[in-house]
N, CA, C and O of each residue as an XYZ file, in Angstrom:
528
protein
N     -42.028    -13.110     39.306
C     -41.752    -12.547     38.007
C     -40.242    -12.646     37.742
O     -39.435    -12.255     38.585
N     -39.877    -13.159     36.594
C     -38.459    -13.303     36.271
C     -37.932    -12.033     35.614
O     -38.650    -11.319     34.914
N     -36.679    -11.788     35.860
C     -36.047    -10.616     35.246
C     -35.575    -10.980     33.856
O     -34.978    -12.037     33.652
N     -35.836    -10.125     32.920
C     -35.378    -10.343     31.549
C     -34.072     -9.598     31.341
O     -33.901     -8.452     31.758
N     -33.176    -10.283     30.692
C     -31.911     -9.643     30.365
C     -32.042     -9.008     28.991
O     -32.676     -9.578     28.103
N     -31.451     -7.837     28.810
C     -31.533     -7.203     27.485
C     -30.710     -7.987     26.461
O     -29.702     -8.611     26.791
N     -31.161     -7.935     25.237
C     -30.439     -8.592     24.140
C     -29.171     -7.803     23.857
O     -29.223     -6.590     23.654
N     -28.048     -8.480     23.842
C     -26.772     -7.854     23.536
C     -26.203     -8.577     22.320
O     -25.866     -9.759     22.376
N     -26.108     -7.836     21.226
C     -25.588     -8.421     20.001
C     -24.072     -8.517     20.070
O     -23.401     -7.578     20.498
N     -23.546     -9.640     19.653
C     -22.104     -9.851     19.668
C     -21.428     -8.923     18.664
O     -21.917     -8.739     17.549
N     -20.306     -8.343     19.067
C     -19.556     -7.455     18.179
C     -18.353     -8.165     17.564
O     -17.575     -7.551     16.835
N     -18.200     -9.449     17.854
C     -17.064    -10.205     17.328
C     -17.149    -10.341     15.817
O     -18.099    -10.913     15.282
N     -16.150     -9.811     15.145
C     -16.044     -9.983     13.699
C     -17.117     -9.295     12.883
O     -17.388     -9.713     11.757
N     -17.736     -8.257     13.411
C     -18.807     -7.568     12.684
C     -18.336     -7.061     11.337
O     -19.104     -7.019     10.376
N     -17.079     -6.677     11.271
C     -16.553     -6.064     10.049
C     -16.207     -7.104      8.993
O     -16.004     -6.748      7.832
N     -16.132     -8.387      9.364
C     -15.763     -9.430      8.417
C     -16.934     -9.860      7.524
O     -16.743    -10.625      6.579
N     -18.124     -9.379      7.817
C     -19.318     -9.825      7.107
C     -19.660     -8.976      5.884
O     -20.560     -9.325      5.121
N     -18.957     -7.878      5.694
C     -19.282     -6.970      4.608
C     -17.968     -6.490      3.972
O     -17.104     -5.970      4.678
N     -17.802     -6.655      2.646
C     -16.551     -6.228      1.999
C     -16.233     -4.748      2.216
O     -15.063     -4.379      2.315
N     -17.261     -3.896      2.293
C     -17.033     -2.466      2.536
C     -16.348     -2.266      3.886
O     -15.413     -1.474      4.001
N     -16.815     -2.981      4.903
C     -16.237     -2.824      6.239
C     -14.845     -3.434      6.327
O     -14.001     -2.952      7.083
N     -14.599     -4.499      5.554
C     -13.248     -5.073      5.519
C     -12.277     -4.031      4.978
O     -11.211     -3.805      5.551
N     -12.659     -3.393      3.861
C     -11.801     -2.354      3.283
C     -11.631     -1.188      4.248
O     -10.544     -0.623      4.364
N     -12.711     -0.832      4.941
C     -12.658      0.250      5.925
C     -11.660     -0.074      7.040
O     -10.860      0.777      7.428
N     -11.711     -1.295      7.549
C     -10.813     -1.679      8.641
C      -9.357     -1.734      8.175
O      -8.451     -1.373      8.926
N      -9.132     -2.180      6.951
C      -7.767     -2.178      6.416
C      -7.280     -0.738      6.289
O      -6.147     -0.423      6.652
N      -8.150      0.139      5.768
C      -7.789      1.561      5.651
C      -7.418      2.130      7.014
O      -6.392      2.794      7.158
N      -8.245      1.872      7.999
C      -7.987      2.420      9.331
C      -6.711      1.842      9.939
O      -5.988      2.550     10.640
N      -6.427      0.571      9.681
C      -5.212     -0.025     10.243
C      -3.955      0.531      9.578
O      -2.897      0.572     10.206
N      -4.052      0.960      8.321
C      -2.872      1.547      7.678
C      -2.502      2.897      8.289
O      -1.386      3.381      8.101
N      -3.424      3.494      9.009
C      -3.099      4.743      9.707
C      -2.012      4.509     10.754
O      -1.274      5.432     11.099
N      -1.910      3.286     11.257
C      -0.846      2.970     12.214
C       0.528      3.064     11.549
O       1.501      3.478     12.179
N       0.602      2.681     10.281
C       1.862      2.796      9.543
C       2.209      4.265      9.298
O       3.376      4.653      9.353
N       1.194      5.071      9.029
C       1.409      6.510      8.859
C       1.953      7.094     10.155
O       2.894      7.887     10.135
N       1.365      6.705     11.276
C       1.826      7.203     12.576
C       3.248      6.720     12.878
O       4.061      7.478     13.407
N       3.545      5.478     12.546
C       4.892      4.946     12.793
C       5.927      5.712     11.983
O       7.006      6.019     12.489
N       5.611      6.021     10.732
C       6.555      6.764      9.916
C       6.714      8.197     10.421
O       7.814      8.748     10.392
N       5.624      8.795     10.883
C       5.714     10.133     11.471
C       6.633     10.110     12.702
O       7.384     11.056     12.939
N       6.566      9.035     13.472
C       7.440      8.895     14.641
C       8.904      8.787     14.218
O       9.780      9.381     14.847
N       9.170      8.028     13.152
C      10.542      7.918     12.641
C      11.072      9.296     12.239
O      12.217      9.636     12.535
N      10.237     10.082     11.567
C      10.658     11.431     11.175
C      10.864     12.325     12.400
O      11.776     13.152     12.421
N      10.024     12.159     13.408
C      10.183     12.934     14.642
C      11.503     12.600     15.331
O      12.193     13.489     15.829
N      11.850     11.313     15.356
C      13.139     10.912     15.928
C      14.275     11.563     15.140
O      15.270     11.994     15.722
N      14.124     11.635     13.808
C      15.133     12.288     12.985
C      15.301     13.754     13.350
O      16.423     14.259     13.391
N      14.200     14.439     13.615
C      14.290     15.848     14.029
C      14.988     15.990     15.381
O      15.795     16.896     15.587
N      14.663     15.077     16.293
C      15.327     15.118     17.604
C      16.827     14.884     17.433
O      17.638     15.588     18.034
N      17.197     13.902     16.617
C      18.624     13.608     16.374
C      19.324     14.785     15.699
O      20.481     15.078     16.000
N      18.631     15.453     14.797
C      19.205     16.630     14.145
C      19.517     17.715     15.173
O      20.539     18.395     15.081
N      18.632     17.866     16.144
C      18.847     18.853     17.198
C      19.945     18.470     18.171
O      20.452     19.317     18.907
N      20.318     17.179     18.180
C      21.349     16.713     19.110
C      22.759     16.817     18.548
O      23.733     16.536     19.246
N      22.866     17.217     17.302
C      24.196     17.406     16.739
C      24.481     16.477     15.576
O      23.698     15.588     15.244
N      25.648     16.720     14.963
C      26.018     16.000     13.743
C      26.196     14.508     13.965
O      25.802     13.709     13.116
N      26.783     14.116     15.092
C      27.023     12.693     15.346
C      25.700     11.936     15.486
O      25.543     10.850     14.929
N      24.757     12.505     16.223
C      23.447     11.860     16.398
C      22.705     11.790     15.067
O      22.083     10.775     14.754
N      22.767     12.862     14.286
C      22.123     12.898     12.975
C      22.716     11.842     12.047
O      21.980     11.128     11.365
N      24.031     11.742     12.019
C      24.698     10.747     11.177
C      24.338      9.329     11.607
O      24.162      8.449     10.765
N      24.230      9.109     12.897
C      23.827      7.797     13.397
C      22.418      7.434     12.966
O      22.146      6.287     12.612
N      21.518      8.417     12.996
C      20.137      8.181     12.550
C      20.107      7.861     11.065
O      19.399      6.949     10.638
N      20.877      8.612     10.271
C      20.931      8.343      8.831
C      21.507      6.957      8.547
O      21.026      6.257      7.656
N      22.528      6.561      9.294
C      23.114      5.231      9.119
C      22.101      4.139      9.475
O      22.035      3.105      8.811
N      21.320      4.376     10.518
C      20.297      3.399     10.911
C      19.248      3.229      9.810
O      18.713      2.137      9.618
N      18.960      4.309      9.093
C      17.980      4.235      8.007
C      18.487      3.414      6.824
O      17.694      2.960      5.999
N      19.792      3.224      6.738
C      20.375      2.484      5.618
C      20.455      0.986      5.870
O      20.855      0.237      4.979
N      20.089      0.539      7.050
C      20.169     -0.888      7.369
C      19.127     -1.672      6.557
O      18.094     -1.115      6.183
N      19.387     -2.948      6.284
C      18.421     -3.760      5.520
C      17.039     -3.835      6.185
O      16.013     -3.803      5.506
N      17.026     -3.935      7.516
C      15.745     -3.971      8.223
C      14.978     -2.667      8.024
O      13.771     -2.682      7.782
N      15.676     -1.551      8.126
C      15.041     -0.251      7.934
C      14.519     -0.095      6.505
O      13.413      0.404      6.298
N      15.302     -0.514      5.537
C      14.863     -0.413      4.141
C      13.631     -1.276      3.887
O      12.718     -0.865      3.171
N      13.605     -2.467      4.472
C      12.437     -3.334      4.348
C      11.215     -2.685      4.997
O      10.124     -2.690      4.428
N      11.407     -2.133      6.181
C      10.297     -1.442      6.866
C       9.796     -0.264      6.042
O       8.592     -0.014      5.984
N      10.705      0.456      5.408
C      10.304      1.602      4.601
C       9.494      1.174      3.374
O       8.579      1.888      2.964
N       9.811      0.037      2.794
C       9.016     -0.476      1.676
C       7.607     -0.811      2.164
O       6.621     -0.489      1.502
N       7.519     -1.461      3.330
C       6.201     -1.779      3.907
C       5.437     -0.490      4.215
O       4.247     -0.383      3.918
N       6.123      0.485      4.810
C       5.490      1.777      5.096
C       4.978      2.426      3.812
O       3.863      2.947      3.776
N       5.792      2.391      2.764
C       5.402      3.006      1.493
C       4.135      2.364      0.937
O       3.211      3.068      0.531
N       4.087      1.050      0.918
C       2.906      0.351      0.401
C       1.679      0.699      1.241
O       0.617      0.996      0.692
N       1.815      0.665      2.563
C       0.688      0.964      3.447
C       0.225      2.411      3.279
O      -0.976      2.679      3.252
N       1.165      3.335      3.168
C       0.804      4.750      3.037
C       0.179      5.027      1.673
O      -0.749      5.830      1.575
N       0.671      4.376      0.623
C       0.042      4.536     -0.696
C      -1.392      4.005     -0.683
O      -2.291      4.631     -1.244
N      -1.606      2.852     -0.044
C      -2.966      2.305      0.066
C      -3.847      3.242      0.887
O      -4.998      3.495      0.529
N      -3.304      3.753      1.983
C      -4.055      4.674      2.836
C      -4.458      5.927      2.048
O      -5.591      6.398      2.151
N      -3.525      6.452      1.272
C      -3.802      7.641      0.465
C      -4.885      7.357     -0.566
O      -5.818      8.143     -0.733
N      -4.755      6.224     -1.259
C      -5.746      5.867     -2.276
C      -7.136      5.724     -1.659
O      -8.101      6.276     -2.188
N      -7.252      4.997     -0.555
C      -8.570      4.797      0.035
C      -9.112      6.080      0.656
O     -10.326      6.275      0.718
N      -8.218      6.956      1.114
C      -8.664      8.252      1.658
C      -9.374      9.063      0.565
O     -10.468      9.585      0.778
N      -8.739      9.157     -0.594
C      -9.352      9.927     -1.672
C     -10.520      9.178     -2.312
O     -11.403      9.799     -2.903
N     -10.530      7.852     -2.199
C     -11.634      7.064     -2.742
C     -12.934      7.320     -1.972
O     -14.010      7.335     -2.570
N     -12.845      7.522     -0.654
C     -14.052      7.781      0.124
C     -14.429      9.264      0.155
O     -15.498      9.626      0.648
N     -13.555     10.112     -0.369
C     -13.829     11.549     -0.345
C     -15.165     11.922     -0.996
O     -15.905     12.714     -0.411
N     -15.511     11.392     -2.177
C     -16.795     11.780     -2.780
C     -18.004     11.369     -1.944
O     -19.067     11.980     -2.055
N     -17.852     10.346     -1.114
C     -18.955      9.882     -0.281
C     -19.149     10.792      0.925
O     -20.272     10.982      1.393
N     -18.061     11.351      1.422
C     -18.113     12.103      2.679
C     -18.291     13.606      2.508
O     -18.581     14.302      3.481
N     -18.125     14.113      1.312
C     -18.211     15.557      1.120
C     -19.521     15.942      0.431
O     -20.143     15.109     -0.227
N     -19.937     17.188      0.578
C     -21.153     17.619     -0.113
C     -20.943     17.609     -1.627
O     -19.811     17.700     -2.102
N     -22.025     17.501     -2.373
C     -21.894     17.472     -3.841
C     -21.227     18.745     -4.374
O     -21.449     19.845     -3.868
N     -20.409     18.560     -5.404
C     -19.775     19.688     -6.079
C     -20.490     19.851     -7.416
O     -20.569     18.914     -8.210
N     -21.001     21.038     -7.650
C     -21.729     21.330     -8.877
C     -20.899     22.303     -9.712
O     -20.565     23.396     -9.255
N     -20.570     21.894    -10.943
C     -19.824     22.753    -11.862
C     -20.597     22.805    -13.166
O     -20.871     21.772    -13.776
N     -20.949     24.022    -13.594
C     -21.692     24.194    -14.835
C     -23.059     23.521    -14.802
O     -23.554     23.062    -15.832
N     -23.666     23.464    -13.623
C     -24.980     22.862    -13.492
C     -24.972     21.348    -13.392
O     -26.030     20.735    -13.248
N     -23.806     20.736    -13.464
C     -23.715     19.282    -13.369
C     -22.905     18.884    -12.140
O     -21.965     19.566    -11.733
N     -23.303     17.771    -11.576
C     -22.571     17.244    -10.411
C     -21.261     16.598    -10.877
O     -21.237     15.827    -11.836
N     -20.178     16.932    -10.175
C     -18.876     16.354    -10.495
C     -18.881     14.895    -10.037
O     -19.274     14.589     -8.911
N     -18.445     14.007    -10.916
C     -18.455     12.577    -10.631
C     -17.438     12.174     -9.579
O     -16.434     12.860     -9.386
N     -17.694     11.065     -8.898
C     -16.773     10.618     -7.849
C     -15.375     10.294     -8.371
O     -14.386     10.501     -7.668
N     -15.292      9.782     -9.609
C     -13.966      9.445    -10.149
C     -13.139     10.699    -10.400
O     -11.912     10.660    -10.301
N     -13.795     11.810    -10.724
C     -13.077     13.076    -10.924
C     -12.555     13.602     -9.584
O     -11.433     14.101     -9.494
N     -13.373     13.483     -8.563
C     -12.967     13.952     -7.232
C     -11.798     13.109     -6.717
O     -10.807     13.645     -6.221
N     -11.923     11.790     -6.839
C     -10.850     10.898     -6.390
C      -9.577     11.146     -7.196
O      -8.490     11.266     -6.631
N      -9.718     11.220     -8.507
C      -8.556     11.455     -9.365
C      -7.887     12.785     -9.081
O      -6.659     12.873     -9.080
N      -8.679     13.822     -8.841
C      -8.116     15.143     -8.524
C      -7.341     15.118     -7.213
O      -6.267     15.710     -7.107
N      -7.888     14.431     -6.218
C      -7.198     14.319     -4.932
C      -5.890     13.569     -5.064
O      -4.871     13.981     -4.511
N      -5.918     12.458     -5.803
C      -4.690     11.687     -6.010
C      -3.658     12.483     -6.795
O      -2.467     12.433     -6.490
N      -4.115     13.219     -7.809
C      -3.197     14.049     -8.588
C      -2.584     15.143     -7.719
O      -1.386     15.411     -7.815
N      -3.391     15.773     -6.876
C      -2.882     16.808     -5.974
C      -1.846     16.226     -5.011
O      -0.824     16.857     -4.741
N      -2.112     15.015     -4.488
C      -1.159     14.368     -3.577
C       0.137     14.038     -4.306
O       1.222     14.194     -3.746
N       0.029     13.582     -5.553
C       1.221     13.257     -6.337
C       2.050     14.505     -6.618
O       3.271     14.485     -6.463
N       1.403     15.582     -7.026
C       2.111     16.830     -7.324
C       2.787     17.366     -6.056
O       3.947     17.776     -6.096
N       2.062     17.361     -4.938
C       2.649     17.842     -3.684
C       3.846     16.988     -3.277
O       4.848     17.512     -2.792
N       3.745     15.678     -3.472
C       4.858     14.784     -3.136
C       6.067     15.047     -4.018
O       7.198     15.061     -3.534
N       5.838     15.254     -5.306
C       6.944     15.524     -6.222
C       7.610     16.860     -5.928
O       8.833     16.974     -6.012
N       6.820     17.872     -5.583
C       7.390     19.171     -5.217
C       8.238     19.025     -3.961
O       9.353     19.543     -3.901
N       7.721     18.325     -2.960
C       8.475     18.117     -1.727
C       9.742     17.311     -1.990
O      10.801     17.624     -1.447
N       9.640     16.284     -2.814
C      10.816     15.489     -3.168
C      11.861     16.352     -3.880
O      13.056     16.227     -3.613
N      11.414     17.219     -4.777
C      12.331     18.119     -5.471
C      13.033     19.065     -4.508
O      14.231     19.318     -4.641
N      12.284     19.591     -3.532
C      12.897     20.480     -2.544
C      13.928     19.744     -1.699
O      15.015     20.263     -1.445
N      13.593     18.557     -1.273
C      14.537     17.769     -0.470
C      15.756     17.416     -1.297
O      16.880     17.469     -0.797
N      15.552     17.060     -2.544
C      16.663     16.714     -3.440
C      17.614     17.896     -3.603
O      18.833     17.729     -3.565
N      17.052     19.096     -3.787
C      17.890     20.295     -3.946
C      18.669     20.608     -2.671
O      19.831     21.011     -2.729
N      18.028     20.421     -1.532
C      18.708     20.685     -0.260
C      19.819     19.666     -0.016
O      20.834     19.992      0.600
N      19.631     18.431     -0.495
C      20.633     17.390     -0.282
C      21.867     17.613     -1.140
O      22.958     17.171     -0.782
N      21.708     18.288     -2.258
C      22.854     18.521     -3.160
C      23.661     19.650     -2.665
O      24.667     20.005     -3.278
């Protein structure tokens, strides 16, 4: 009697076969940019704790052309990550019923994006005031 081997489906490129999964993988990969930027901010906090010279050096490093280019890439990736995060929110959360009607996915996505924009502007305003 011969031994049968179990069928093992190849996992190579599974996500490339469906546009939904392609978008999902791009969304998930942008989380790496979010983590990288969080690390940059963490380094800034460490430098702040090390004194004025270390803090000034960190700020000067942020002004370099390479750093500015990286920050533009980070911004684009984080904006895409934010958009896709709120875009999938209506799919992942329980239905919201207001006045006997289900709230549409575009309202949920738009509300999340608006909340993120308002929070960002408030934070930017606070940082701006502290910098002056």
